[in-house]
N, CA, C and O of each residue as an XYZ file, in Angstrom:
872
protein
N      13.823    -27.352    -13.470
C      15.202    -26.890    -13.852
C      16.376    -27.703    -14.120
O      16.147    -28.877    -14.412
N      17.133    -27.464    -14.096
C      18.400    -28.291    -14.524
C      19.341    -28.790    -12.750
O      19.530    -28.221    -11.675
N      19.556    -29.635    -13.129
C      20.414    -30.315    -11.860
C      21.241    -29.577    -11.562
O      21.325    -29.466    -10.339
N      21.915    -28.999    -12.100
C      23.669    -28.038    -11.830
C      22.438    -26.191    -11.285
O      22.925    -25.097    -11.003
N      21.041    -26.508    -11.324
C      20.550    -25.330    -11.172
C      20.242    -25.770     -9.618
O      20.714    -24.993     -8.788
N      19.605    -26.769     -9.162
C      19.252    -27.246     -8.179
C      20.265    -27.745     -7.099
O      20.001    -27.938     -5.912
N      21.350    -27.903     -7.653
C      22.502    -27.940     -6.829
C      23.102    -26.141     -6.015
O      23.491    -25.838     -4.887
N      22.888    -25.350     -7.301
C      22.860    -24.135     -6.592
C      22.076    -23.892     -5.219
O      22.340    -23.720     -4.029
N      21.279    -23.951     -5.821
C      19.562    -23.695     -4.767
C      20.030    -24.779     -3.711
O      20.154    -24.282     -2.592
N      20.233    -25.713     -3.756
C      20.304    -26.567     -2.478
C      21.886    -25.691     -1.404
O      21.714    -25.329     -0.240
N      22.946    -25.564     -1.973
C      23.922    -24.319     -1.632
C      23.523    -23.273     -0.880
O      23.879    -23.037      0.274
N      22.978    -22.817     -1.369
C      22.227    -21.115     -1.358
C      21.286    -21.869      0.237
O      21.824    -21.442      1.258
N      20.495    -22.501      0.438
C      19.760    -22.788      1.414
C      20.905    -22.897      2.568
O      21.106    -22.096      3.480
N      21.527    -23.978      2.311
C      22.605    -24.392      3.009
C      23.363    -23.196      3.867
O      23.468    -23.018      5.081
N      23.779    -22.558      2.891
C      24.357    -21.334      3.425
C      23.527    -20.200      4.350
O      23.764    -19.797      5.488
N      22.502    -19.864      3.443
C      21.287    -19.320      4.603
C      21.125    -19.670      5.927
O      21.031    -18.873      6.860
N      21.079    -21.351      6.024
C      20.973    -21.423      6.911
C      22.320    -21.276      8.300
O      22.225    -20.728      9.399
N      23.442    -21.975      7.699
C      24.291    -21.450      8.430
C      25.006    -20.180      8.738
O      25.803    -20.187      9.676
N      24.801    -19.038      8.020
C      24.518    -17.634      8.455
C      24.149    -17.106      9.156
O      24.751    -16.332      9.900
N      22.855    -17.407      9.131
C      21.764    -17.311     10.016
C      21.734    -17.211     11.671
O      21.485    -16.400     12.563
N      22.292    -19.021     11.418
C      22.719    -19.601     13.007
C      23.416    -18.490     13.527
O      23.105    -17.924     14.575
N      24.401    -18.164     12.765
C      25.571    -18.004     13.535
C      25.682    -16.352     13.778
O      26.584    -15.798     14.406
N      24.610    -15.738     13.166
C      24.610    -14.342     13.460
C      22.965    -13.920     14.163
O      22.755    -12.727     14.382
N      22.103    -14.720     14.415
C      21.246    -14.545     14.913
C      21.416    -15.544     16.550
O      20.746    -15.251     17.540
N      22.079    -16.306     16.537
C      22.060    -17.423     17.663
C      23.517    -16.966     18.415
O      23.722    -16.608     19.575
N      24.153    -17.080     17.618
C      25.352    -17.081     18.420
C      26.199    -15.995     18.043
O      27.407    -16.172     17.884
N      25.378    -14.325     17.812
C      26.025    -13.270     17.728
C      27.512    -12.964     17.274
O      28.189    -12.244     18.009
N      28.104    -13.509     16.011
C      28.673    -13.028     15.142
C      28.537    -12.226     14.484
O      27.359    -11.909     14.319
N      29.283    -11.652     13.939
C      28.890    -10.112     13.352
C      29.934    -10.616     12.069
O      31.138    -10.363     12.047
N      29.104    -11.478     10.884
C      29.825    -11.466      9.832
C      29.948    -10.624      8.475
O      30.601    -10.776      7.443
N      29.068     -9.706      8.910
C      28.731     -8.674      7.905
C      29.435     -7.268      8.004
O      29.430     -6.225      7.351
N      30.130     -7.824      9.307
C      30.678     -6.005     10.232
C      31.566     -5.418      9.389
O      31.328     -4.235      9.147
N      32.900     -6.090      8.665
C      34.045     -5.834      8.456
C      33.696     -5.719      6.802
O      32.722     -6.026      6.115
N      34.865     -5.182      6.567
C      34.831     -5.049      5.224
C      35.809     -6.545      4.268
O      36.764     -7.108      4.804
N      35.267     -6.945      2.789
C      35.112     -7.944      2.403
C      35.493     -9.398      4.003
O      36.430     -9.864      4.652
N      34.320     -9.478      3.892
C      33.771    -10.298      5.033
C      33.339    -11.230      4.115
O      33.475    -11.010      2.912
N      32.775    -12.368      4.580
C      32.719    -14.094      4.084
C      31.789    -14.106      3.454
O      31.591    -15.097      2.750
N      30.778    -12.935      3.453
C      29.456    -12.764      3.172
C      29.772    -12.451      1.685
O      29.433    -13.143      0.725
N      30.583    -11.122      1.647
C      30.426    -10.424      0.586
C      31.315    -11.440     -0.391
O      30.731    -11.935     -1.354
N      32.640    -11.741     -0.174
C      33.597    -12.693     -0.782
C      32.636    -13.913     -1.673
O      32.940    -14.417     -2.754
N      31.353    -14.201     -0.806
C      30.492    -15.033     -1.731
C      29.693    -14.568     -2.685
O      29.182    -15.180     -3.622
N      29.584    -12.954     -2.259
C      28.998    -12.405     -3.463
C      29.694    -12.611     -4.649
O      29.300    -13.403     -5.505
N      30.830    -11.861     -4.761
C      31.923    -11.939     -5.849
C      32.033    -13.192     -6.427
O      32.260    -13.297     -7.632
N      31.869    -14.358     -5.552
C      31.945    -15.292     -6.217
C      31.001    -15.797     -6.935
O      31.336    -16.603     -7.804
N      29.665    -15.481     -6.778
C      28.634    -15.973     -7.448
C      28.705    -15.053     -8.556
O      28.617    -15.386     -9.737
N      28.919    -13.500     -7.983
C      28.677    -13.489     -9.549
C      29.938    -13.480    -10.878
O      29.930    -13.126    -12.057
N      30.851    -14.007    -10.048
C      31.894    -14.279    -11.248
C      31.387    -15.831    -11.827
O      31.388    -16.164    -13.012
N      31.142    -16.311    -11.168
C      30.232    -17.486    -11.809
C      29.483    -17.440    -12.748
O      29.717    -18.027    -13.804
N      28.427    -16.721    -12.527
C      27.287    -15.934    -13.363
C      27.799    -15.154    -14.578
O      27.217    -15.191    -15.662
N      28.727    -14.564    -14.391
C      29.114    -14.050    -15.438
C      30.291    -15.241    -16.424
O      30.396    -15.144    -17.646
N      30.929    -16.103    -15.743
C      31.591    -17.187    -16.850
C      30.229    -17.733    -17.234
O      30.080    -17.476    -18.429
N      29.101    -18.413    -16.730
C      27.979    -18.801    -17.118
C      27.636    -17.916    -18.240
O      27.905    -18.393    -19.343
N      27.284    -17.135    -18.234
C      26.320    -16.331    -18.906
C      27.494    -15.789    -20.495
O      27.011    -15.640    -21.618
N      28.817    -15.610    -20.220
C      29.963    -16.005    -21.348
C      29.877    -17.603    -22.051
O      29.850    -17.772    -23.270
N      29.852    -18.374    -21.360
C      29.735    -19.292    -22.065
C      28.496    -19.699    -22.676
O      28.301    -20.838    -23.099
N      27.752    -18.863    -22.714
C      26.382    -19.853    -23.187
C      26.052    -18.536    -24.019
O      24.882    -18.157    -23.966
N      26.947    -17.799    -24.780
C      26.646    -16.286    -25.497
C      26.616    -17.285    -27.174
O      26.157    -16.383    -27.875
N      26.752    -18.140    -27.872
C      26.386    -18.724    -28.771
C      26.024    -19.441    -29.172
O      26.803    -20.383    -29.029
N      24.984    -19.784    -29.825
C      24.336    -20.841    -30.366
C      23.420    -20.543    -32.207
O      22.954    -19.632    -32.891
N      23.590    -21.694    -32.226
C      23.513    -21.531    -34.288
C      22.478    -21.336    -34.510
O      22.228    -21.013    -35.671
N      21.064    -21.450    -33.283
C      19.516    -21.006    -34.082
C      19.165    -19.596    -33.142
O      18.354    -18.845    -33.684
N      19.614    -19.217    -31.987
C      19.488    -18.417    -31.347
C      19.911    -16.930    -31.114
O      21.099    -16.610    -31.145
N      19.307    -16.387    -30.973
C      20.205    -14.848    -30.598
C      20.965    -14.319    -28.913
O      21.104    -13.204    -28.411
N      21.322    -15.699    -28.430
C      21.748    -15.960    -27.033
C      22.500    -14.556    -26.949
O      22.501    -14.095    -25.808
N      23.055    -13.883    -27.783
C      24.269    -12.934    -27.392
C      23.638    -11.156    -27.379
O      24.011    -10.020    -27.087
N      23.051    -11.523    -27.644
C      21.700    -10.177    -27.141
C      21.554    -10.082    -25.992
O      21.638     -9.039    -25.343
N      21.226    -11.572    -25.434
C      20.921    -11.431    -23.645
C      22.521    -11.828    -22.947
O      22.658    -11.123    -21.947
N      23.436    -12.495    -23.107
C      24.394    -12.702    -22.284
C      25.330    -11.772    -22.201
O      25.961    -11.733    -21.144
N      25.593    -10.997    -23.049
C      26.824     -9.983    -23.443
C      26.281     -8.929    -22.281
O      26.914     -8.885    -21.226
N      24.947     -7.956    -22.485
C      24.724     -7.016    -21.326
C      25.029     -7.738    -20.215
O      25.963     -7.314    -19.534
N      24.062     -9.438    -19.616
C      24.497     -9.941    -18.937
C      25.865    -10.145    -18.071
O      25.882    -10.263    -16.846
N      26.819    -10.162    -18.780
C      28.563    -10.466    -18.334
C      28.588     -9.017    -18.054
O      29.095     -8.571    -17.024
N      28.033     -8.259    -18.985
C      28.986     -6.691    -18.314
C      28.016     -5.949    -17.025
O      28.328     -4.843    -16.583
N      26.876     -6.681    -16.532
C      26.011     -6.370    -15.643
C      26.645     -7.194    -14.127
O      26.452     -6.722    -13.007
N      27.306     -8.306    -14.348
C      28.009     -8.972    -13.450
C      29.672     -8.013    -13.216
O      30.341     -7.797    -12.205
N      29.769     -7.819    -13.952
C      31.277     -7.029    -14.070
C      31.078     -5.716    -13.008
O      31.762     -5.493    -12.008
N      29.954     -4.924    -13.515
C      29.192     -4.199    -12.604
C      29.167     -4.442    -11.726
O      29.986     -3.888    -10.993
N      28.341     -5.317    -11.202
C      28.205     -5.447     -9.988
C      29.036     -6.240     -9.014
O      28.710     -6.252     -7.827
N      30.125     -6.925     -9.453
C      31.284     -6.864     -9.201
C      32.567     -6.019     -8.890
O      33.567     -6.453     -8.319
N      32.417     -5.000     -9.262
C      32.893     -3.054     -9.044
C      32.521     -2.884     -8.180
O      33.293     -3.002     -7.229
N      31.024     -2.474     -7.898
C      30.564     -2.337     -6.639
C      30.163     -2.990     -5.605
O      29.297     -2.612     -4.817
N      30.917     -4.231     -5.555
C      30.735     -4.716     -4.410
C      32.566     -4.910     -3.663
O      32.938     -4.979     -2.492
N      33.250     -4.941     -4.818
C      34.184     -4.686     -4.506
C      34.996     -3.519     -3.615
O      34.795     -2.373     -4.017
N      35.839     -3.650     -2.522
C      36.919     -2.641     -2.026
C      38.045     -2.584     -1.965
O      38.623     -3.671     -1.963
N      38.469     -1.957     -1.926
C      40.029     -1.885     -2.227
C      40.626     -1.171     -1.550
O      41.798     -1.549     -1.521
N      40.441     -0.163     -0.864
C      40.923      0.870      0.412
C      41.982      0.335      1.033
O      43.109      0.829      1.031
N      41.421     -1.402      1.963
C      41.953     -1.887      2.745
C      43.028     -2.784      2.388
O      43.746     -3.224      3.286
N      43.259     -3.164      0.977
C      44.437     -3.825      0.593
C      45.587     -3.731     -0.243
O      46.201     -4.561     -0.914
N      45.753     -2.254      0.008
C      46.964     -0.977     -0.319
C      47.138     -1.543     -1.971
O      48.126     -1.998     -2.547
N      45.560     -1.274     -2.503
C      45.533     -1.477     -4.135
C      46.178      0.454     -4.117
O      46.300      1.193     -3.140
N      46.447      0.724     -5.493
C      47.349      1.985     -6.045
C      45.901      2.722     -6.082
O      44.742      2.308     -6.103
N      46.512      4.020     -6.082
C      45.439      5.171     -5.942
C      44.412      5.496     -6.730
O      43.260      5.872     -6.516
N      45.510      5.121     -8.369
C      44.154      4.933     -9.507
C      43.215      4.259     -9.449
O      42.060      4.639     -9.641
N      43.643      2.921     -9.117
C      42.628      1.590     -8.408
C      41.128      2.174     -7.757
O      39.966      2.257     -8.154
N      41.899      2.522     -6.508
C      40.830      3.122     -5.574
C      39.979      3.377     -6.276
O      38.905      2.806     -6.468
N      40.768      4.992     -7.062
C      39.248      5.989     -7.370
C      38.265      5.789     -8.294
O      37.396      6.613     -8.581
N      38.418      4.514     -8.841
C      37.642      3.757    -10.064
C      36.803      2.834     -8.972
O      35.583      2.688     -9.043
N      37.333      2.452     -8.324
C      36.380      1.632     -7.638
C      35.737      2.083     -6.077
O      34.675      1.848     -5.501
N      36.758      2.718     -5.794
C      35.911      3.404     -4.165
C      35.892      4.331     -4.122
O      35.688      4.793     -2.999
N      36.085      5.343     -5.303
C      36.063      6.719     -5.327
C      35.321      7.095     -6.360
O      34.893      6.313     -7.209
N      35.115      8.393     -6.342
C      34.037      9.296     -7.834
C      34.792      8.864     -8.914
O      34.933      9.728     -9.779
N      35.244      7.951     -9.101
C      35.692      7.521    -10.355
C      34.755      6.467    -10.870
O      34.695      6.211    -12.073
N      34.198      6.000    -10.186
C      33.188      4.544     -9.995
C      31.876      5.152    -10.784
O      31.267      4.539    -11.660
N      31.628      6.172    -10.417
C      30.453      6.261    -11.930
C      30.630      7.214    -13.432
O      29.820      7.477    -14.322
N      32.240      7.613    -13.210
C      32.633      7.333    -14.533
C      33.063      6.271    -15.098
O      33.125      6.326    -16.326
N      33.474      5.047    -14.457
C      33.502      3.938    -15.331
C      32.284      3.612    -15.589
O      32.206      2.970    -16.637
N      30.996      3.840    -14.911
C      30.016      2.940    -14.718
C      29.820      3.481    -16.259
O      29.989      2.595    -17.096
N      29.587      4.413    -16.633
C      28.791      5.707    -17.628
C      29.938      4.794    -19.055
O      29.447      4.319    -20.079
N      31.225      4.767    -18.772
C      32.154      4.932    -20.072
C      31.468      3.431    -20.542
O      31.089      3.272    -21.702
N      31.335      2.204    -19.372
C      30.732      1.101    -19.865
C      29.376      0.984    -19.974
O      29.081      0.073    -20.748
N      28.416      1.560    -19.493
C      26.803      1.203    -20.273
C      26.290      2.236    -21.294
O      25.498      1.940    -22.188
N      26.778      3.423    -21.107
C      26.370      4.253    -22.403
C      26.498      3.684    -23.860
O      25.608      3.934    -24.673
N      27.625      2.897    -24.221
C      27.501      1.919    -25.384
C      26.936      0.571    -25.196
O      26.606      0.108    -26.288
N      26.660     -0.377    -24.033
C      25.718     -1.179    -24.437
C      24.358     -0.733    -24.078
O      23.480     -1.576    -24.267
N      23.976      0.459    -23.580
C      22.785      0.747    -23.799
C      22.129      1.594    -24.949
O      20.914      1.629    -25.141
N      23.000      2.228    -25.644
C      23.284      2.585    -26.908
C      22.588      1.471    -28.019
O      21.608      1.694    -28.729
N      23.289      0.367    -27.962
C      23.099     -0.975    -28.772
C      21.667     -1.889    -28.274
O      20.994     -2.674    -28.943
N      21.560     -1.606    -27.340
C      19.982     -1.909    -27.045
C      19.264     -1.225    -27.525
O      18.184     -1.815    -27.564
N      19.155      0.107    -28.117
C      18.509      0.942    -28.190
C      18.002      0.646    -29.313
O      16.809      0.450    -29.547
N      19.245      0.587    -30.336
C      19.444      0.542    -31.521
C      18.957     -1.425    -32.093
O      19.108     -1.768    -33.266
N      18.622     -2.029    -31.428
C      18.032     -3.218    -31.344
C      17.029     -3.732    -30.509
O      16.790     -4.839    -30.026
N      16.320     -2.215    -30.459
C      14.968     -3.022    -29.194
C      14.304     -3.770    -30.107
O      13.605     -4.410    -29.321
N      14.017     -4.144    -31.117
C      13.109     -4.675    -31.508
C      12.973     -6.168    -31.197
O      12.020     -6.857    -30.832
N      14.537     -6.482    -31.528
C      14.797     -7.875    -30.800
C      14.940     -8.109    -29.526
O      14.634     -9.213    -29.075
N      15.449     -7.073    -28.694
C      14.994     -7.235    -27.282
C      13.434     -7.490    -26.975
O      13.017     -8.466    -26.352
N      12.501     -6.286    -27.600
C      11.344     -6.730    -27.262
C      10.934     -8.029    -27.955
O       9.769     -8.266    -27.637
N      11.313     -8.760    -28.593
C      10.876    -10.026    -29.129
C      11.157    -11.418    -27.883
O      10.507    -12.368    -27.447
N      12.693    -10.746    -27.658
C      13.025    -11.610    -26.615
C      12.337    -11.777    -24.987
O      12.119    -12.720    -24.226
N      12.136    -10.229    -24.958
C      11.301    -10.028    -23.667
C      10.215    -10.521    -23.709
O       9.977    -11.220    -22.724
N       9.175    -10.442    -24.677
C       8.041    -11.914    -24.713
C       8.083    -12.805    -24.506
O       7.312    -13.415    -23.765
N       9.525    -13.458    -25.411
C       9.761    -15.065    -25.225
C      10.331    -15.262    -23.751
O      10.084    -16.399    -23.351
N      10.989    -14.522    -22.875
C      11.159    -14.584    -22.056
C      10.105    -14.442    -20.752
O      10.164    -14.922    -19.619
N       9.317    -13.752    -21.273
C       8.278    -13.258    -19.851
C       7.707    -14.111    -18.371
O       7.742    -13.923    -17.155
N       7.278    -14.947    -19.151
C       6.937    -16.455    -18.639
C       7.856    -17.340    -18.192
O       7.467    -18.276    -17.494
N       8.973    -17.229    -18.454
C      10.010    -18.610    -18.043
C      10.874    -18.676    -16.784
O      11.157    -17.538    -16.408
N      11.269    -19.418    -16.185
C      11.719    -19.595    -15.291
C      13.000    -18.741    -15.413
O      13.478    -18.540    -14.297
N      13.587    -18.271    -16.242
C      14.607    -16.967    -16.456
C      14.286    -15.640    -15.763
O      14.925    -15.083    -14.870
N      12.945    -15.183    -16.485
C      12.420    -14.096    -16.093
C      12.293    -13.906    -14.512
O      12.739    -13.037    -13.763
N      11.523    -15.037    -14.288
C      10.806    -14.893    -12.555
C      12.443    -14.986    -11.437
O      12.709    -14.201    -10.527
N      13.283    -16.155    -11.885
C      14.623    -15.871    -11.148
C      15.307    -14.358    -11.115
O      15.797    -13.955    -10.061
N      15.318    -13.661    -12.133
C      15.755    -12.481    -12.023
C      14.878    -11.592    -11.507
O      15.163    -10.877    -10.546
N      13.944    -11.577    -12.003
C      12.625    -10.192    -11.181
C      12.919    -11.056     -9.406
O      13.065    -10.294     -8.450
N      12.955    -12.078     -9.241
C      12.981    -12.720     -7.592
C      14.479    -11.770     -7.124
O      14.469    -11.202     -6.032
N      15.795    -11.660     -8.093
C      16.548    -11.431     -7.458
C      17.322     -9.844     -7.361
O      18.186     -9.236     -6.730
N      15.943     -9.614     -8.906
C      15.948     -7.954     -8.363
C      15.428     -7.350     -7.451
O      15.891     -6.288     -7.035
N      14.218     -7.991     -6.897
C      13.465     -7.712     -6.026
C      14.328     -7.552     -4.411
O      14.284     -6.590     -3.644
N      15.134     -8.935     -4.244
C      16.016     -8.957     -3.009
C      16.911     -8.084     -3.009
O      17.320     -7.869     -1.868
N      17.684     -7.132     -4.244
C      18.365     -6.011     -4.174
C      17.513     -4.739     -4.410
O      18.297     -3.804     -4.571
N      16.502     -4.411     -4.478
C      15.990     -3.508     -4.295
C      15.937     -3.469     -2.232
O      16.427     -2.524     -1.615
N      15.242     -4.702     -1.507
C      15.203     -4.772     -0.461
C      16.105     -4.667      0.552
O      15.873     -4.372      1.724
N      17.514     -5.014     -0.144
C      18.260     -4.941      0.509
C      18.883     -3.542      0.272
O      19.492     -3.283      1.311
N      18.986     -2.768     -0.390
C      19.034     -0.965     -0.562
C      18.593     -0.526      0.615
O      19.311     -0.056      1.498
N      17.099     -0.703      0.672
C      16.514      0.127      1.472
C      17.627     -0.278      2.906
O      18.276      0.681      3.324
N      17.819     -1.538      3.572
C      18.978     -1.409      4.361
C      20.222     -0.966      4.728
O      20.694     -0.579      5.797
N      20.683     -1.112      3.547
C      21.886     -0.242      2.672
C      21.976      1.627      3.069
O      23.006      2.230      3.371
N      20.646      2.192      2.953
C      20.256      3.032      2.610
C      19.598      3.496      4.469
O      19.327      4.646      4.813
N      19.508      2.527      5.176
C      19.522      2.613      6.196
C      17.915      3.343      6.424
O      17.823      4.355      7.119
N      17.003      2.885      5.942
C      15.363      3.047      5.632
C      14.940      2.129      6.205
O      14.209      2.765      6.963
N      14.757      0.907      6.540
C      14.866     -0.180      7.576
C      16.074     -0.406      8.385
O      17.076     -0.822      7.803
N      16.120     -0.119     10.028
C      17.113     -0.437     10.873
C      16.109     -1.338     11.582
O      14.895     -1.184     11.708
N      16.879     -2.286     12.000
C      16.697     -3.428     13.627
C      17.739     -3.938     12.820
O      18.451     -3.749     11.833
N      17.318     -5.029     14.194
C      18.577     -5.659     15.087
C      19.044     -6.492     13.635
O      18.217     -7.107     12.962
N      20.714     -6.390     13.223
C      21.260     -7.487     12.572
C      21.014     -6.972     10.938
O      21.279     -7.730     10.005
N      20.363     -5.297     10.679
C      20.402     -5.074      9.463
C      21.309     -5.059      8.359
O      20.983     -5.314      7.200
N      22.580     -4.719      8.791
C      23.703     -4.697      7.613
C      24.071     -6.691      7.917
O      25.136     -7.073      7.435
N      23.623     -7.251      8.302
C      23.836     -8.705      8.085
C      22.490     -9.023      6.845
O      22.682     -9.583      5.766
N      20.966     -8.434      7.411
C      20.623     -8.450      6.036
C      20.802     -8.203      4.936
O      20.526     -8.985      4.026
N      21.385     -6.874      4.749
C      21.241     -6.306      3.390
C      22.260     -7.347      2.640
O      21.986     -7.811      1.533
N      23.863     -7.779      3.586
C      24.606     -8.473      2.809
C      23.982    -10.089      2.238
O      24.175    -10.640      1.155
N      23.291    -10.487      3.273
C      22.820    -11.956      2.780
C      21.802    -11.729      1.528
O      22.126    -12.296      0.484
N      20.605    -10.955      1.524
C      20.020    -10.950      0.484
C      20.660    -10.135     -0.552
O      20.061     -9.686     -1.530
N      21.817     -9.976     -0.312
C      22.572     -9.569     -1.916
C      23.659    -10.741     -2.190
O      24.601    -10.609     -2.971
N      23.419    -11.781     -1.515
C      24.387    -12.874     -1.575
C      23.030    -13.692     -2.452
O      23.080    -14.100     -3.613
N      22.068    -13.760     -1.676
C      21.112    -14.614     -2.314
C      20.575    -14.165     -3.532
O      20.419    -15.055     -4.368
N      20.190    -12.820     -3.920
C      19.964    -12.154     -5.291
C      21.050    -12.247     -6.537
O      20.768    -12.087     -7.724
N      22.410    -12.556     -5.968
C      23.784    -13.005     -7.329
C      23.424    -14.499     -7.012
O      23.676    -15.057     -8.080
N      22.966    -15.476     -6.124
C      23.458    -16.535     -6.663
C      21.884    -17.021     -7.382
O      21.539    -18.173     -7.647
N      21.251    -16.001     -7.548
C      19.889    -16.636     -7.756
C      19.550    -16.271     -9.575
O      18.671    -16.637    -10.355
N      21.075    -15.135     -9.719
C      21.584    -14.850    -11.187
C      22.563    -16.047    -11.723
O      22.819    -16.085    -12.926
N      22.869    -16.591    -11.228
C      23.747    -17.593    -11.408
C      22.832    -19.058    -11.944
O      23.342    -19.741    -12.832
N      21.399    -19.495    -11.312
C      20.615    -19.963    -11.364
C      19.870    -19.625    -12.694
O      19.937    -20.454    -13.601
N      19.086    -18.342    -12.900
C      18.763    -18.039    -14.024
C      19.945    -17.950    -15.643
O      19.779    -18.056    -16.858
N      20.907    -17.740    -14.864
C      22.248    -18.008    -15.842
C      22.402    -19.680    -16.554
O      22.825    -20.040    -17.653
N      22.003    -20.248    -15.698
C      22.265    -21.760    -15.992
C      20.803    -21.907    -17.064
O      20.973    -22.787    -17.908
N      20.148    -21.570    -17.108
C      18.718    -21.628    -17.263
C      18.169    -21.201    -18.594
O      17.393    -21.685    -19.418
N      18.959    -19.980    -18.464
C      18.673    -18.890    -19.967
C      18.958    -19.922    -21.493
O      18.037    -19.746    -22.290
N      19.810    -20.715    -21.897
C      19.881    -21.608    -23.024
C      18.411    -22.135    -23.074
O      17.638    -22.035    -24.027
N      18.100    -22.911    -21.452
C      17.133    -23.998    -22.158
C      15.659    -23.440    -21.938
O      14.603    -24.066    -22.032
N      15.855    -22.149    -21.630
C      14.148    -21.093    -21.660
C      14.183    -20.687    -23.164
O      13.330    -21.164    -23.914
N      15.179    -19.784    -23.667
C      15.078    -19.837    -25.392
C      15.243    -20.569    -25.926
O      15.630    -20.187    -27.030
N      15.170    -22.021    -25.819
C      15.470    -23.272    -26.540
C      13.861    -23.522    -26.979
O      13.275    -23.589    -28.059
N      13.460    -23.624    -25.570
C      12.374    -24.000    -25.299
C      11.348    -23.043    -26.132
O      10.632    -23.701    -26.888
N      11.162    -21.908    -26.156
C      10.221    -21.106    -26.993
C      10.730    -21.107    -28.290
O       9.900    -21.279    -29.182
N      11.862    -20.960    -28.599
C      11.915    -20.844    -29.968
C      11.551    -22.000    -30.372
O      11.190    -22.089    -31.546
N      11.544    -23.236    -29.493
C      10.905    -24.631    -30.546
C       9.540    -24.544    -30.738
O       8.911    -24.864    -31.746
N       8.994    -23.939    -29.359
C       7.560    -23.810    -29.652
C       6.849    -22.854    -30.485
O       5.640    -23.016    -30.649
N       7.635    -21.579    -31.196
C       7.396    -20.616    -32.083
C       7.250    -21.618    -33.170
O       6.164    -21.905    -33.674
N       8.860    -22.353    -33.651
C       8.939    -23.166    -34.523
C       7.673    -24.024    -34.724
O       7.296    -23.853    -35.883
N       6.840    -24.904    -34.045
C       6.092    -25.555    -33.787
C       4.700    -24.723    -34.083
O       3.907    -25.220    -34.883
N       4.402    -23.513    -33.475
C       3.605    -22.815    -34.103
C       3.239    -22.400    -35.383
O       2.142    -22.558    -35.919
N       4.428    -21.750    -35.925
C       4.468    -21.546    -37.362
C       4.156    -22.833    -38.370
O       3.508    -22.705    -39.408
N       4.739    -24.146    -37.887
C       4.578    -25.537    -38.440
C       3.007    -25.968    -38.782
O       2.579    -26.569    -39.768
N       2.369    -25.501    -37.737
C       1.033    -25.333    -37.308
C       0.352    -25.161    -37.703
O      -0.541    -25.961    -37.984
N       0.419    -23.269    -38.105
C      -0.790    -22.567    -39.078
C      -0.100    -22.621    -40.507
O      -0.467    -21.854    -41.397
N       0.950    -23.588    -40.706
C       1.161    -23.409    -42.142
C       0.284    -24.224    -43.319
O       0.036    -25.429    -43.356
N      -0.136    -23.089    -44.346
C      -1.499    -23.627    -45.060
C      -0.849    -23.990    -46.467
O      -0.027    -23.307    -47.078
N      -1.338    -25.089    -46.811
C      -0.500    -25.790    -48.200
C      -0.813    -24.633    -49.403
O      -0.110    -24.077    -50.247
N      -2.269    -24.569    -49.023
C      -3.276    -24.149    -50.035
C      -2.818    -22.711    -50.295
O      -3.006    -22.379    -51.466
N      -2.418    -22.026    -49.733
C      -2.212    -20.418    -49.565
C      -0.968    -20.678    -50.389
O      -0.821    -20.255    -51.535
N      -0.118    -21.375    -49.752
C       1.699    -20.986    -49.945
C       1.570    -21.357    -51.969
O       2.191    -20.685    -52.793
N       0.586    -22.601    -52.357
C       0.437    -22.980    -53.704
C      -0.115    -21.638    -54.288
O       0.224    -21.227    -55.398
N      -1.023    -20.960    -53.432
C      -1.724    -20.000    -54.531
C      -0.671    -18.463    -54.315
O      -0.920    -17.418    -54.915
N       0.213    -18.594    -53.579
C       1.417    -16.894    -53.201
C       2.522    -17.658    -54.510
O       3.098    -16.846    -55.233
N       2.738    -18.912    -54.728
C       3.233    -19.570    -55.585
C       3.252    -19.146    -57.098
O       4.121    -18.742    -57.870
N       1.804    -19.437    -57.185
C       1.678    -19.553    -58.970
C       1.257    -17.984    -59.285
O       1.010    -17.719    -60.461
N       1.140    -16.694    -58.082
C       1.068    -15.358    -58.638
C       2.105    -15.039    -58.680
O       2.292    -14.099    -59.452
N       3.297    -15.549    -57.968
C       4.868    -15.230    -58.411
C       5.479    -15.518    -59.882
O       6.394    -15.086    -60.583
N       4.661    -16.296    -59.937
C       5.197    -17.634    -61.788
C       4.312    -16.014    -62.593
O       4.174    -15.928    -63.813
């Protein structure tokens, strides 16, 4: 992985150690109040991930934007999901869309066009999926998705143990940080697999067959 990715991992390990010590051994309730420090870090990781995905959206030889544009929208959706504006005196219309029933309408308005685009370009996405299947990016995103699923079990009180609210928040923080690492790795992984496919095409190139095709065309 890139140096920047390892720096994120090191920072994440440090944050986990600090918060776990404060909650488990010192009894601090870091994850009880709305807009607590862990939630603020979640939002910070998501903003950074969105910026990194957006910054890597263009490349002359790679269809990076097919991945990065939905990824930016996904980060934005997570930011809206994690925000709470009721306690900061926000306007009623903003509370409606972020904390109220308008949230589902907002998500539908955002994701229906995105999913329609993905459906129309399914072959391209299937090709990208096969390219990234065994990449670092894929495994990072898979782990992040798994952490979010486990976090949901705590959120829905399926798993209720001591400090379960803290575990919910810390799992989400880790998941969003791994999305940042995946964003940093994405272009490198795509470049690697693109170069590999180009080398395979060059290796499989048959000059005699090509000459025969050109002769038949004449």
